[in-house]
N, C-alpha and C positions, 0 to 999 in steps of 0.2 A: 254171835257166831263162836264156834270153837268151845262152847261152854263145857261140854263133857270132857274134852281134852284138857282144858284149863283146870278143871276141878281135880282131875287125876294128877296133873303135874304139880299143882299147888300143894296137894297133900304130901307129895314127895319132897318138894323144895322148901316148904316152910312158909311162913307168913311174909308177904311182901306188901309194903304200904303204898306203893305207887307204881304206875306203869309208864313206859315211855311212849311219847307220841311218834317217835321215830321208828317205824316198822315198815318194811317194804310191803307193797301191795301185791307183789308177784313172787312166784317161785320159779327158779330156773327151769327151762324146758328145752331139752336138746333139739326138739323139733321146730324151734322158732328161729327165724332169721332176724336177729335183734338189730343188726346194722340198718336194715331197711325200715323197721318199725320206729326206731329212735330218730333216724334222720328225718323221716316224714313228719314225725311228731313235733320236732323242735327246730328244724332248720330256719323257720320263719320267726321263731320266738325263743331267744336265749339271752343271757346276760353277760356283760363284760364288767365284772365286779358288780356295781349297782346300776349300770347303764344298760337299758334295753337295746338289744341288737336283733338282727334277723336278716336272712337272705331273701331275695325275691324268689317266688315260686312259679314254676312253669309246668305246662303239660307236655306230653310227648311230641306234640307238633311244634313246640317252641312258642306257644302263646303264654304270656304272663298272666297268672291268676291271682297273684298277691305281690305287692311291692315289698322291697327290702329296705332296711335301715342300717345295716352294718357298715362301718367305716373301715379304713385301712388301719389295722392294729394287729398285734400278735395274737390276741384272743380269737377274734373272728378268722384270722389267718390260720390258726391251728385247726379250727372247725372246718374251714374250707379245704385245707390240706387233707384232712381225714376223709372228707366227702369225696374229694377227687381220687384218693387212693381206692376208695370203695368203687367208684365209677370205673377206674382203670381195670379192676378185677372183673366186674360184672358186665362191662361193655363188650366183652368177648362172647357173651351168650345171647342168642336171639330172644330166648324166652324172658330175659331180664330187661329188655329195652323199654318196657312200659314205665319203669321207674328209674332205671339207670340214666336214660337220656334226659328226663326232666332234671335230675340232679346235675347233669353236665350243663344244661342251659343255665341253671342257677349260678353255678360257679363261673361260667363264661361271662354272665352278667356282672358278677362281682369284679372280675378281672378288667373287663372293658370299661367299667365305671370308674375304677380307681387306679388304673395303670400309670396315670400321670402323677399320682401322689407319691410314688416311690422316690426317695431322695438320693442324690448323688453325694451327699455328705454323711459322715459318720456321727458318732456321739451317742448312739443308743443301739445296742445289739437287738433289743426288743423290737424296735421299729423296722429293722432289716428283715426280721424273721417271716413276716407275712409273704415274702417272695416265694416261699416254698410251694404255694399253691400253683405257681406259674409253670413249674416243670411238668406236672401232670397234664395241664391244659395244653402246653406246647406239644407234648408227645401225642395226645389224643387228636390234635388237629394238624399234625405234620403228615407228610406222605406216608401211607401205610398205617396211620392211626385210625382208631375205631370211628372217629367222627371227622375225618379229613375232608369229606365231601359235604359236610353239613353247611347250611346257609350262613352260620356264624363262624365257621372255621377260619377263614382267611383273616378276618378282623381280629379274632381272638389270638391266633397264632402270631400275628404281627405285634399286637399289643403286649403279649407275653414276652416276646423277644426284647422289645423296647424297655420293659420294666426290669428284666433280668440284667440288661446292660447297665441300667441305673444302679441296681443292687451291687454289681461288681465295682462300680465307681465309689459307692458308699463304703465298701470294705477297704478300698485303697485309702480313702480319706481317714477312716477310723484307725487303720494301721499306722498312718503317718502321725496322727495327733493324740491318740488315746491308748497308749500301751505303756507297760511298766518299763522303767529305765534300769540301767545297770547300777546306778548309785543308790538304790533303795536299801533300806535296812535288811530286808530279806535276802537280797543278793549279797550284801556284805557279810551276812551270817552264813553264807555258803549255799543258799537256795537259788543257785544261778538259773535254774530252769524257769523261774518266773520272768526273766528278762524277755521282753517282747509280748508278754501276756496282755490280752485286750481287756481294758477296763469294761465293766458291765455297762456303764453309762458315763458320760463326760463328768457328771457331778460326783461320781464315786471314784475319785482319783486313786489309782493303784489297787483297786479292788477287783477280784474275780469271783463271780458267783457261779454255783453249779447251774443255775438257771441259764446263764450265758452260754454254756457249752452247747445247748440245744439251739439257742437263738443265733449264735455266732459260728463257731467252727463246723458244726454239722451242716449249716446252710452253705458255708464257704466251700466245703468239700464237694457239694453238689454243683456249685457254680464252676469249680475247677474242671469237673468232668464235662459239664455242659459246654464250656469254652473249648476244651481240648488242649489247653496249654496254660502256662502259669499266668495268673492275674497280677500277683505282686512280685513273685520270684521265690523259688523254693517253697511253693505252696503246700506241698504235703508235709514238709518239715514244720511249717507254721501251724498247720492243723494239729499235728501230733503234739507240739509243744504247748498249745492251748489246753489240751486235755491232760497231758502229763503234769503240767504245773498245778492244776486243780487236784490231781491225784496225789502228788507228793506232799502238798500242803494241807489237804483236807481228809485224806483217808486214815481211818483208825483201824489198824490190823487186828486189834483185840476185839472191838465190837463189830468189825467188818461193816462199817458204815462210814459215810462221808459227812463232814461238817458242812454247813450251808455255804460258807464263803471264806476267803482269806484276804488279807490286805498285806501288801509288800512293804507298807510304810504306815506308821501311826499318825493319824491326822486328828488334831484336837477336837474338831467338831463332829467327827463321826466314828472312825474305826477304833480310836483309843477308848471309846465308851463301850465297845462290845464286851459282853460277858465272855470270858475265855481268851481274849486277846492279851497276851503276856510275852512280849518280845524278849524280856530278860530271861525267861525260861525257854526261849526258842519256840514259843507258841504265837502264831500269827493269824489263827483262824477264829471264827465265831464258836459259840459254845454248844450248839444244839444240832441234832439230826432232824431236819424238817423234811417230811415225807415228799411233798411235791418237788422240792429242789432235787432230791435224789432221783425222782422219777424222770426229770428232765435230763439228768446226766446219763441215766441208763439208756434212754432213747438216743441220746447223742452218740454214745459209744457204738450202739448197734448200727445207726445210720452211717456213721463215719466208716466203720468196717465194711459196710455194704459198698460205699463209694470207693474205698481202697481196693476192694475186689474188682469193681468195674474198671479201675485204672490198672488192673493186672500188676500190682506191686508184688511180683514173685521173684524167685531166684535168691540171690544173696545181696547184701548191702543194707544201707541205712533204712530205706523204705520198708523192706521186709522185716527188719529188726523192730521197727516202730509198730508195724502191723501186729507182729507176734506179741509185743508188749501190751498193746491195747486189748488183744484177745485174752491175754492172761488177766488183765484188769476186769474184763467182763465176767470171766469165770469166777473170780473172787467176789465180785459184787453180787452175782446171782446166788452164790453160796450164802452170803450175808443176808440177803433178802429172804431166802428160804428160812433162815434161822429166826428172823423176826416176824414172819407171817403169822397172823392170828390163827391159832389152831381151830377155833370154833367156826369162824366165818370165812376164812381164806383171804381176808383183806388186811390192810396195814393201818397203823395209827398215825395221827397227826405228828406226834413225837415218836419216832420209830423205835426208840429203845425203851419206851414205857408202855404200860398197858392202861386199862381204864381205872386202876386204883390210884394212879398218879393225878394229883390236882395242883392247881396254883390258886392262891388267894391274895397275893401281894405282887404288885408290879409298879415300877416307876414312882415309888414312894407313896403308893395308894393301896388301900385295902379293898378287896372285892369279895363277892360271894364265891365260895369254892367252885372252881370250874375244872371239870375232870377231862383228862385226855380222851380222845374219841377216835373211832374208826373214820378215816377220811377217804372220800370217794375218788378225788382226782388223782391222788398218789397211787391208790390201789389200781385205778384204770391204767395209768402210765406203766406201772410195774407189769400188769397183765399183758399189755401191748408189747412192751419191750422184751419180755421173756419169751412170748410166743414168736415174735419175729426172729429172735436169736435162735430159737429151735428150728424155725422154718429155713433159715439160712445156714444151718449146720454149725453154728458157733458154740452151742451147748447141746447136750444130748436130751432127747425126748425121754429116755428112761429116767434120767435124773430130775428133770425139771418140767416134764409134761404134767405130772400130778399137781405141781405147784401152780402152773399156769391155768389149768382147767379149774382148779379149786378157786383161784382168784377170780376168774371170769364169772363162774357161777355165783360167787359171792357178791359181785357187783349187782346182779339182778336180785339176789335174795336179801340184800342189805340196803340198797339205795334207790330202788325204783318205785315210783308212785304213779297211780293213775291220774290223768289230767282232767277227767270228766268228759272227754270228747273222743274216747277210744284210743287216745295217745298216751304218752308217758312223760314224766319228769324224772330227772336224776337229782337227788338231793345229797346232803352230807359233804359238800365241797367247801373248803376254806376259800373265802373270796379272794384274799390277797395276803401277802406277807413279803417282807424284805428286810434290808439292813440300811438304816438311815442316820440322820443327824441326831446328836445328843443321845439321850437315853430313851428316845421315843421308840426306836426299833433296834434294840440292843442284842438280838439274837439269843437271848436266854430262853430257857424252857417256859418261863412265865410269859414272855412276850408272845410266843406262838399259841398261847391259850387266851391271853388277856389283852393283847395289843389292840389299839383303836381300829386298826385296819384288818385285824385278824378275826373275821366273823364267819361262822359256819352257816351255810344255807340250810335252814330248817325245812322239813317236809311240808309243813302247812303254809309256807310262803308260796308254794306252787311256782317256783322259779328254777331254771336250770342254768347253772353257771357255765360259761363257754369252755372253761378249761377242763371240766369233767366231761362235757359233751364231746369235745374233740378227742379227748383221750379214750372215751368209751367207744366211739366209732372206729378209732384205730384198733382197739382191742377186739371189737366185734369182727372187723374185717379179717384180722389175723386168725381168729378162732374159726371163722367160716372157711378160710383157705385151708387150714390144717385139719379140721376135725369134722366138718359137716358134709353130708352127702346131698348134693344139689338136685337129686331126683325129685324130691318133693319136700318143701319146708313151708311152715306157716308164716304168713306175713305179719302176724300179731298173735297175741294170746288172749284168752278170755280173762276178764276181771273176776275177782273173787265172788262178786254178787251183782245182780241186775234187778232193779225194782222197776218193772215195766207195766204198761197197760196192754190188754189184749189187742193184737194187731201190730204191735211194735216188734221189731226184729232184732236179733242178735246175729252178728256176722263174723266169720273168720275165714278169710281167703287163703289159699295156698298157691304156690307157684314153684316151678322147677323144670328140669329137663325131661321129666317123664312125658310119655306120649299123650296120656289122658289122665286127668285127675278126677277122682270120684270122692264123694263125701257121704258120711253117715252120721246122723245125730243120735244121741242116746239120752234117755231120761232115767234117772235112778238105776243106771247100769244096764238098761234094756234098750235095744235098738228101736227107734221110732219109725214105723212103717211109712214110707213115702217121703221122709225128710232126708233127701239126698242132694241138697244144694248147699252152697257155702253159707247161706243164711237160713234162719228159722224164726218163726213167729210163735213162741211158746203159748200154748193154751192153758197149761196147768203149771202150778209151781213145782219145784223139785230141783234135783241136781242134774245139770246138763253138761255134756261135752260132745265134741265132734272129732271124727277121724277123717283124715285125707289120705288117699291111697293113689299111687302111680307106680306102674311097673313092679308090682309085688312089694313095694315099700310103703309103710304106713306111719304117719305121725299123728299124735293126738294132742288136742288142746288140754289145758287144765280143766278141772271140774269146777263149774260155777253154780252158785245157789241162785235160782231165779224165783223172784216174788212176782206174782201176776195179780194186778188189781188189788194190791195190798194183802194178798193171801200167800202164806208160806206153806210149805209141806209140813204137815203135822204128824207124819208117820214115825218120826224119830230117826229116819234113815239119814237125815241131813248131816248131823254131826259124825255119824259112822262113816259116811262116804268121804267127808272132809278129812277125817283121820286117815282113811285109806289113801286119799289123795296125797297127804303129806308123806305117807310111807312110800308111795310110788315115786314121788319126787326125790326122796332120799335114795331110793334104789336107782333112780336116774343118775344121781350123783355118782353112785358106785360104778355104773356103766361108763361114766365119763372119767373115771379114775379118781374120784374124790373120796376123802375120809368122811364118814357120817358120824358115828359115835352118838352120844347123847346130846343132840343139838337142839337146845331150847332157845334159839336166838330170838324167837318171838317174844320171850319174856325178858324184856330189857327194862332196866330201871330208868327213871327220868334223869336227865342231865343233872349232875350235882349230887347224886346219891351213889354210894358204894355198892358194888356188886357183892351180894351175899354169898353166892356160890356159882362156880363156873363148871 
């Protein structure tokens, strides 16, 4: 495939000795509702690092069709929160109930199975974070909620309330036992904002990570509003100080990026070993800008501002001053992210301040094969979600950041989406794990984030979707659909690039939306096929096929797919021509969505470990 196009590009680009396996199987299509497609594809099968997870699957009548295996953890908790936010948006539409309600049943099942697992003790902000799924379920099943009269509503509502009460107790305990004291080196050096900062985990004494901002204060702010009064005392000040401590200790105003973490005290077995930690020079943070950690912080900022708005912290006084300070931080952070966004793909790198020419080959006193910095999917999805939500809530302007957000969202599809062989999709390119730990094993250096034992990227051919990119993508997709898509008619999936079928086998692409009647028309080699006006087709001849769906004078179109029938392909030579035209149409679609196109040869990527010859 693409042989004519490749020949032309190679003649222009020069000789390349190897090709990357990492290429998306799809091109962004404005007419596809990706949240629905990705959730259906992966909710029963995703990964928590290397552990298989998945939620139970239900039909619209509440019958279970597949068992789940996800446990209570921040990774499936993130995915569950994202799915519930999607349900909250689509549950208001009658036409969406065929898939929104099954998603609700799956999340209710997760809540009702594990609500007793929530702990009343602190010690890990990660463990507390899964409680975020409960807010949406509580709202959906309370009086006036979309599913308040459903058969599982009463049980789910009561269990959600019980689990949220436990989470509040967990924060009280964490605040009592695991926070930075006034006698630490950082406080003595004048960084008094760190006093009272929550340790990321009990074993990481005096450390605050960007990751923890999303797991801790962002959740605590929601709990404060849910209760309607203080949980600990001066709750909004506590929330503000958690974020402000990270900002003052980790923000680099020159690079406009945040270091991964800081420690208020040097501990021999861990923080003193960090690359970058140098109290003598007034430096208490780790050395590198890790993408996903900054993504957590961005979402935390937006979510906390949203909760402060709900608490109506207006007028004058400390609360308003703190709110305005956090909004200023958000603006600065978005400015920095726009600066470091990859111009070609719209995504971001694992090491935010480096591109794909940077590599590491030595770490922890060992030599490795050259490992190059790479575009990372979970961070890119978190940034897309956070920026779009900030636009929707009015914290940053559409004019300034709409192009950044839309380019990022399209880039997720164009760079990290793979067909799963069952009409669904996988999301690859996610770093499985990273952190800061004991000795030199996780030292926060640039080499660590490329070579560390736990820092492994999910390759396309593994056919696995890591939960952190899955949850982040669903959050981003829901925000995109709220902001930019017309629900009159949208495709529930897109066509793969190629189908190799036997006569009688069908290809299907259903659309749904608010339109009164949806009509379909299939095309072969650019010509409408008489009588093929259903959502599926059984091709009799090879060729290039696509389908349009129309409702209320609005039309969306699938991608063009090459169909091979009984081993026969179209020999007319039109195949490559139409594929090239399809690429052009997709790039024009980019332009419609506010993207920059340029000379985008993203399909021509080198294998990992090889330098880019030309960009």
